[in-house]
BATI-935467 format. One record per residue (C-alpha): x, y, z. Coordinates in Angstrom, 2 decimals. Each point is the difference from the previous one (the first is absolute). Layout:
# residues N
@c1:X&c2:Y&c3:Z .
...
# end
This chain:
# residues 222
@c1:34.19&c2:-109.36&c3:-83.39 .
@c1:-1.13&c2:2.68&c3:2.01 .
@c1:0.97&c2:3.52&c3:-0.75 .
@c1:0.15&c2:3.13&c3:2.77 .
@c1:0.34&c2:3.16&c3:-0.43 .
@c1:1.84&c2:1.66&c3:2.99 .
@c1:-0.79&c2:4.27&c3:0.00 .
@c1:2.92&c2:1.27&c3:2.34 .
@c1:1.17&c2:3.44&c3:0.54 .
@c1:3.29&c2:-0.19&c3:-0.99 .
@c1:3.15&c2:-2.00&c3:-1.28 .
@c1:1.20&c2:-1.71&c3:3.60 .
@c1:-3.46&c2:-1.41&c3:-0.02 .
@c1:0.49&c2:-1.15&c3:-3.03 .
@c1:2.85&c2:-1.65&c3:0.09 .
@c1:-1.47&c2:-1.73&c3:3.43 .
@c1:-2.58&c2:-1.17&c3:-1.58 .
@c1:2.55&c2:-1.43&c3:-3.31 .
@c1:2.45&c2:-1.12&c3:2.21 .
@c1:-1.22&c2:-1.07&c3:3.60 .
@c1:-3.75&c2:-0.57&c3:-0.70 .
@c1:-0.32&c2:-2.23&c3:-3.49 .
@c1:2.69&c2:-2.39&c3:1.52 .
@c1:-2.18&c2:-1.37&c3:2.03 .
@c1:-3.07&c2:-0.19&c3:-2.64 .
@c1:1.79&c2:-1.13&c3:-2.64 .
@c1:-1.21&c2:-3.78&c3:2.42 .
@c1:-3.22&c2:1.36&c3:-0.39 .
@c1:-0.18&c2:0.34&c3:-3.67 .
@c1:-0.75&c2:3.64&c3:1.02 .
@c1:2.18&c2:2.89&c3:-2.03 .
@c1:-0.19&c2:3.51&c3:0.63 .
@c1:0.45&c2:3.48&c3:-1.85 .
@c1:0.80&c2:2.86&c3:1.66 .
@c1:-0.14&c2:3.17&c3:-1.00 .
@c1:-0.24&c2:3.61&c3:1.05 .
@c1:-3.23&c2:2.06&c3:-0.21 .
@c1:-0.34&c2:2.53&c3:-1.32 .
@c1:1.92&c2:1.59&c3:-3.08 .
@c1:2.25&c2:-1.93&c3:-1.92 .
@c1:3.78&c2:1.51&c3:1.14 .
@c1:-1.93&c2:1.83&c3:3.63 .
@c1:2.12&c2:-0.16&c3:2.60 .
@c1:-1.10&c2:-2.25&c3:3.16 .
@c1:-2.29&c2:1.15&c3:2.75 .
@c1:-3.13&c2:-0.54&c3:0.87 .
@c1:-2.92&c2:1.48&c3:-2.24 .
@c1:-3.45&c2:1.23&c3:-0.09 .
@c1:-2.01&c2:-1.62&c3:-0.06 .
@c1:-2.17&c2:0.40&c3:-3.32 .
@c1:3.57&c2:-0.48&c3:-1.84 .
@c1:-0.12&c2:-3.87&c3:2.05 .
@c1:-3.38&c2:-0.48&c3:-0.30 .
@c1:-0.06&c2:-0.43&c3:-3.82 .
@c1:3.13&c2:-1.26&c3:-0.10 .
@c1:-1.77&c2:-2.86&c3:1.68 .
@c1:-2.87&c2:0.01&c3:-2.02 .
@c1:2.18&c2:0.10&c3:-3.63 .
@c1:1.83&c2:-3.05&c3:1.62 .
@c1:-3.02&c2:-2.29&c3:0.69 .
@c1:-2.18&c2:1.17&c3:-3.08 .
@c1:3.39&c2:-0.72&c3:-2.69 .
@c1:0.39&c2:-3.60&c3:1.55 .
@c1:-3.50&c2:-2.00&c3:1.28 .
@c1:2.27&c2:-2.51&c3:0.98 .
@c1:2.70&c2:1.63&c3:1.81 .
@c1:-0.19&c2:1.04&c3:4.13 .
@c1:0.89&c2:3.44&c3:1.53 .
@c1:1.11&c2:1.05&c3:2.69 .
@c1:2.47&c2:2.71&c3:1.37 .
@c1:2.41&c2:0.98&c3:2.66 .
@c1:-0.34&c2:3.42&c3:1.52 .
@c1:1.10&c2:1.77&c3:3.45 .
@c1:-2.95&c2:1.14&c3:1.77 .
@c1:2.53&c2:2.84&c3:1.36 .
@c1:-0.32&c2:2.45&c3:-1.84 .
@c1:-2.78&c2:-1.08&c3:-1.89 .
@c1:-1.79&c2:3.48&c3:-1.48 .
@c1:-3.63&c2:0.53&c3:0.97 .
@c1:-1.46&c2:-0.89&c3:-3.52 .
@c1:0.49&c2:-3.69&c3:0.60 .
@c1:-3.28&c2:-1.45&c3:1.69 .
@c1:-1.00&c2:0.46&c3:3.82 .
@c1:3.85&c2:1.24&c3:0.54 .
@c1:-1.54&c2:3.10&c3:2.73 .
@c1:-1.98&c2:-2.79&c3:1.42 .
@c1:2.79&c2:-2.24&c3:0.05 .
@c1:1.53&c2:1.78&c3:2.50 .
@c1:-2.50&c2:-0.54&c3:2.86 .
@c1:0.36&c2:-3.66&c3:-0.11 .
@c1:1.94&c2:-2.52&c3:1.46 .
@c1:3.78&c2:-0.08&c3:-1.18 .
@c1:-0.58&c2:-3.97&c3:-1.27 .
@c1:-3.19&c2:1.68&c3:-1.43 .
@c1:1.42&c2:2.69&c3:-2.13 .
@c1:1.87&c2:-1.03&c3:-3.20 .
@c1:-3.13&c2:-2.65&c3:-0.12 .
@c1:-2.63&c2:2.71&c3:0.40 .
@c1:1.55&c2:1.46&c3:-3.31 .
@c1:0.48&c2:-3.32&c3:-1.75 .
@c1:-3.71&c2:-0.92&c3:0.81 .
@c1:-0.77&c2:3.52&c3:-1.57 .
@c1:1.74&c2:-0.57&c3:-2.97 .
@c1:-1.44&c2:-3.33&c3:-1.07 .
@c1:-3.70&c2:1.97&c3:0.80 .
@c1:0.67&c2:2.72&c3:-2.07 .
@c1:1.84&c2:-2.08&c3:-3.40 .
@c1:-2.58&c2:-3.30&c3:0.27 .
@c1:-3.07&c2:3.27&c3:-0.21 .
@c1:1.52&c2:1.10&c3:-2.74 .
@c1:-0.10&c2:-3.17&c3:-1.71 .
@c1:-3.21&c2:-1.32&c3:-0.12 .
@c1:-1.14&c2:-3.07&c3:2.11 .
@c1:1.61&c2:-1.91&c3:-2.63 .
@c1:3.65&c2:0.39&c3:1.45 .
@c1:0.87&c2:-2.75&c3:1.99 .
@c1:1.25&c2:1.84&c3:3.21 .
@c1:2.89&c2:-3.28&c3:0.54 .
@c1:1.53&c2:2.10&c3:-3.09 .
@c1:1.10&c2:3.35&c3:2.36 .
@c1:2.38&c2:-0.61&c3:3.07 .
@c1:0.93&c2:3.21&c3:1.64 .
@c1:3.36&c2:-0.09&c3:1.57 .
@c1:0.45&c2:3.18&c3:2.56 .
@c1:3.23&c2:0.08&c3:2.28 .
@c1:-0.22&c2:1.95&c3:2.97 .
@c1:3.90&c2:1.54&c3:-0.53 .
@c1:2.46&c2:-0.73&c3:-3.09 .
@c1:1.87&c2:-2.88&c3:-0.96 .
@c1:2.86&c2:0.69&c3:2.47 .
@c1:-2.67&c2:-1.26&c3:2.46 .
@c1:0.45&c2:-3.82&c3:-1.08 .
@c1:3.68&c2:0.24&c3:0.72 .
@c1:-0.27&c2:0.25&c3:3.82 .
@c1:-1.43&c2:-3.30&c3:0.11 .
@c1:3.23&c2:-0.97&c3:0.25 .
@c1:2.41&c2:2.22&c3:2.01 .
@c1:3.32&c2:-1.46&c3:-0.16 .
@c1:-0.74&c2:-0.67&c3:-4.18 .
@c1:-0.34&c2:3.23&c3:0.15 .
@c1:2.39&c2:1.27&c3:1.46 .
@c1:2.39&c2:-2.57&c3:-1.84 .
@c1:-0.99&c2:1.45&c3:-3.52 .
@c1:0.82&c2:3.32&c3:1.54 .
@c1:3.75&c2:-1.07&c3:0.95 .
@c1:-0.94&c2:1.02&c3:3.66 .
@c1:2.78&c2:-1.13&c3:2.81 .
@c1:-3.42&c2:-1.50&c3:2.20 .
@c1:-3.38&c2:-0.15&c3:-0.17 .
@c1:-0.57&c2:2.30&c3:2.99 .
@c1:-1.46&c2:2.44&c3:-2.22 .
@c1:-2.59&c2:-1.37&c3:-2.29 .
@c1:-1.18&c2:-2.54&c3:3.20 .
@c1:-0.24&c2:3.46&c3:2.09 .
@c1:-3.21&c2:1.37&c3:-2.91 .
@c1:-1.52&c2:-3.25&c3:-0.50 .
@c1:-0.31&c2:0.03&c3:4.06 .
@c1:-2.04&c2:2.62&c3:0.06 .
@c1:-2.20&c2:-1.70&c3:-2.11 .
@c1:-2.94&c2:-2.61&c3:0.42 .
@c1:0.52&c2:-0.69&c3:-4.04 .
@c1:2.27&c2:1.26&c3:-2.31 .
@c1:-3.22&c2:1.40&c3:-1.70 .
@c1:0.52&c2:2.38&c3:2.83 .
@c1:3.02&c2:1.61&c3:-1.21 .
@c1:-0.56&c2:3.07&c3:-0.96 .
@c1:-1.83&c2:3.29&c3:2.24 .
@c1:1.53&c2:3.35&c3:-1.39 .
@c1:1.75&c2:0.76&c3:-4.01 .
@c1:3.00&c2:0.52&c3:2.64 .
@c1:-0.24&c2:-3.64&c3:0.82 .
@c1:-1.55&c2:-2.37&c3:-2.88 .
@c1:1.53&c2:-3.37&c3:-0.28 .
@c1:2.37&c2:1.32&c3:-2.78 .
@c1:1.59&c2:2.93&c3:2.29 .
@c1:0.85&c2:-1.64&c3:2.56 .
@c1:1.83&c2:-2.57&c3:-2.28 .
@c1:1.50&c2:2.70&c3:-1.88 .
@c1:0.98&c2:2.11&c3:3.75 .
@c1:1.75&c2:-3.29&c3:0.53 .
@c1:1.81&c2:-0.57&c3:-3.19 .
@c1:0.18&c2:3.40&c3:-2.23 .
@c1:0.54&c2:-1.69&c3:-3.21 .
@c1:-3.14&c2:-2.61&c3:-0.13 .
@c1:-1.64&c2:-0.69&c3:-3.09 .
@c1:-3.67&c2:-0.68&c3:-0.40 .
@c1:0.16&c2:-1.87&c3:-2.94 .
@c1:3.34&c2:-2.07&c3:0.55 .
@c1:1.03&c2:-0.19&c3:3.16 .
@c1:-3.80&c2:-0.27&c3:1.23 .
@c1:-0.84&c2:-2.57&c3:-2.29 .
@c1:2.97&c2:-1.94&c3:0.73 .
@c1:-0.62&c2:-0.06&c3:3.82 .
@c1:-3.85&c2:-0.95&c3:-1.06 .
@c1:1.65&c2:-2.87&c3:-1.89 .
@c1:2.52&c2:-1.16&c3:2.99 .
@c1:-2.80&c2:0.37&c3:2.55 .
@c1:-2.43&c2:-2.16&c3:-2.15 .
@c1:-3.96&c2:0.21&c3:-0.87 .
@c1:-0.81&c2:-2.38&c3:3.30 .
@c1:1.74&c2:2.24&c3:2.33 .
@c1:-2.19&c2:2.56&c3:-0.62 .
@c1:-3.52&c2:-1.54&c3:-0.72 .
@c1:1.44&c2:-1.47&c3:3.77 .
@c1:-0.09&c2:3.80&c3:1.73 .
@c1:-2.70&c2:1.95&c3:-1.80 .
@c1:-3.02&c2:-1.40&c3:-0.32 .
@c1:-1.09&c2:1.92&c3:-2.57 .
@c1:2.02&c2:-0.17&c3:-2.56 .
@c1:-0.65&c2:-3.32&c3:0.16 .
@c1:-3.42&c2:-0.22&c3:-0.29 .
@c1:0.83&c2:1.69&c3:-3.19 .
@c1:2.49&c2:-2.42&c3:-0.95 .
@c1:-2.32&c2:-3.13&c3:0.57 .
@c1:-3.22&c2:1.55&c3:-1.75 .
@c1:2.26&c2:0.32&c3:-2.84 .
@c1:1.07&c2:-3.87&c3:0.26 .
@c1:-3.79&c2:-1.12&c3:0.27 .
@c1:-0.29&c2:1.07&c3:-3.19 .
@c1:1.95&c2:-3.04&c3:-1.11 .
@c1:-3.45&c2:-1.64&c3:1.78 .
@c1:-2.23&c2:1.40&c3:-2.48 .
# end
């Protein structure tokens, strides 16, 4: 059995890991254990890096035979995260990767030469969880009880990938969805829609997300 601790920033991501990702990884005998970064009872939202760093280090030290990954948003990430400022100057596809690589370098340096770097798989998604829902505009529209898929398809068509959907706090994926359905609930509705869309569709449309899933799958191969 392969144990992977998934450090997330909110309840939505925590539920997504349990209800959407875990069923897929059951077949690989990989078991995901999501939990929020920070103190117990803390509300969701991206933490400052020193807090997250302590959680990552503690997780890796407490269970030497397990693995650790993250599911965090680049957008809105505080400047305390390593190379966050430098990432601003990078092309879109390199922004999250720049921070992922910096996290791995920092944690590896702290744990020393004996640390097996494969045990840490940082994942930073460009924008919030809801971007993944635009992988299938029709099923997203159905989940929001819209009469047709034109509004969700129009949003999707403006971007090369669902992972790019965001350009301000007013046009984040969840804000776009809330304007279409003011009663939208991130945890209840968002995860249910994600289950209907399915992991395969999200992987096909979101290359960086797919790369993260591929890295986790590879753990089953040693």
